[in-house]
C-alpha positions, 0 to 999 in steps of 0.5 A: 098471046099472053097467059096469066097463069100456068100450071105445068103439070096436072092430072085433073083438068083433062080426065085420064090425061097429063096436061099443062094448064094455061089461064087467060085473063079476063071474063065476060061474067062476074060470078060472085062465087068465082075464086079467080077474082084477080084473073077476072078483074085484075089480070093485067097485074098478074104474071104474064106467060108468052106463047113462045115460052110455053111452046118451048116448054112443050117441045121438051115435054113431048114424051111426058105430056098428053096435051094442054087445057086452056081455061080462064077467065073465058078463053073463047074471048081471046083473038089469038086463041086459034092461032096459038092452038094451031101452033100447039097442034103442030107439036102433036098435043091434045087440046082442051078448053074450059068455057062458060058457053057464052060464045057458041060461034067460036066453039062451033068454028074451033070444033069444025076446024078440028082444033079441039079434042076436049071441051069442059063447059060450065053450066051455072044453073037451069037454062030456063027463064023462071024467076028466082024463087029459092033463096039461101038463108046463109046469104044476108044480101041478094042482088036479085036477077030475073033467073038463077043463071043471072044470079050466079053469073052476076050479069044478064046471060043470053040463055039461047047462046048457052043452049046453043053451045050445049047442043054444039058440044053434045052433037060433036065427035070430041070428048067433053064434060058438062059441069056445075059448081054446086053453090048452095043457092042451087037446089036438087030440083035445079040439078034435075032440071039441068040433067033433064036438059043434058039428057043423053050427054056423055058426062055431067060433073057436080063440082063442090063449091069452095068458098075461098078467100079470093071469091068475087063477092065477100058474102060468098065466103060465108056460105057453107058448102053442101055436105057430100051426102047432099051432093050424092043425093043430087048425083043419084037424081041426075043419073036418071038423065045422064048416066055418067054423072059424078061428084067432084070434091 
């Protein structure tokens, strides 16, 4: 299996753990605000890291690292993912993945086979089919889609699969968190809708939007992120449904 990014040590991706972070190339979505543009569109041009190199590194870090996080791109699209995880498992490391939830079949299989210890699932918008009615005045152009989920992913999303993934994760025995990047197209009401759907979940993270130079769509570089006070307001509202809701700046 080939990876297109590697951070050898991180204290962020797996709460409370020290991990090595691996990025896979390629994604089935085209989120216009995504800051991993090259990873999504041109991953073959990025440096490659082979699994043998990574496994050799992990063997030397058994007393220093708790585990690995595999992110992307979208890791559940990779055919070699399960085999790689099994090799890492043999080294007694914890395994976590970050996913967009579009592949519930793979999620279910990996959880059932006890390959995962932690899952972080990105939820882009409310998982309903309402028309997109809120527009952000900072955007000068809009490629309107049937709902905000489609708008914020750049594709037509099968919301049934997103809901299924949420259910699989919530009903599992592994550690997890759901997180939403607060792109200013989203409103407080949107966050309340998401929190309602997640009611009773272990953790919900509101992540600050960061308009980096590497975002997929040029116009998203110009969007000013919400003030921290606005995110705190959303956090307070979400806590009524998911008690453990935090803001991540």
